[in-house]
N, C-alpha and C positions, 0 to 999 in steps of 0.2 A: 651552580646558580643558573647560570644563564642558559644551560640546557633547560632545566624545569620551567623555567618563564617561558622559554619558548614552546616548549611542550605541551603547556600548558593552552598557550595561544592557538595554538593546531588544533588542540582538543574543542575549544571553544568554536573555533572556524568550523569544524567538521559537524558540529551541532547545528550551529545555524544553517547552513548548506543544506544539512539532511532534513531540517525544519520547513524551510524554504523550498526545496522539492517537495515533500509530502505535500505542502499546502496549496500546491499547484494542481491538485487533485480535488481538491474539495468542490463537491457541487458535479463531479463529473461520474460515468461508471466505468469501474474495471472488471474484467474477469479476474477470478482468485482463486487460485489452489488452495482450497482448506487443510490443514495437516493437523492441528491439535484442536480437541475440545476441552474446555476448561470448565471451572464450575459455573453455574446458572446459567447451562447452555451456550455459553461464549465458543465462537469458533474462531481461530486463526489461522491466517495463511499469507501466501506472497502473491501478488499480482505479476502479470508477465514483464512490470519493469522493477519487481525485486522492491516493490512496497509492501511493508506489514501491515495488513488490514485485519481489525478484529470486529467481528457481527454479533448480533444474536441469531439464533438458530433455533426452529422447533425440533428439528431433528438431527443426529449426528452427522457431519458432511466430512469426517475425514475422507481425505484421498477424493475428493469431489472439485469439480469447477464449477463457481458460480457468479452470476453479474452482481455486483453490489455497487450501490451508490455510495460514494464517500459524503459523508456528511458532516466531518471535523477530525479533529486531530487529538490524541490522547497520548500525552507521554512522548515516548519514539515510534508513536505507530497511527493511522488512521483508524478511525471509526467509521462504519457503513452500515448501511441497511441493505439486505439481500432482496433484490429485484426478483418480483415473483412473475410467472408468465402474462403476458399482455402488456406489463408496463415498462416496456422496453424505453431506451435511450440512447446516446450515442456513447460507444464504448470507445474509452482513449485506446488507440492502438500504440504500440511498440513504435520508436522511430527505425525507419528501414531508409537504405538508401540504393539507390540505382545506379550502378555505375555502367559507362558505355564504353566498349575497347574498340579503339580503331585501328 
């Protein structure tokens, strides 16, 4: 019984942390590698920081990288709009660390 309760607590905590992480990208642009095309021309893929993003596309974009402005959340993934050429913004870059060896 204790194991099941703790497992449920960890599952809920994981969902909250994933939601908070994904929410931090709303309003920003991410580079997304689209992998799948579903019904109604919806494309789905991952950003460089492993955020699942879904967007509407006029063309099948499987295996293509596009800039996407994140406009909200839908369940366990982000919803976005594909940014067309000339409508750029600031792309959220993955975190990098510089190490100095002495």
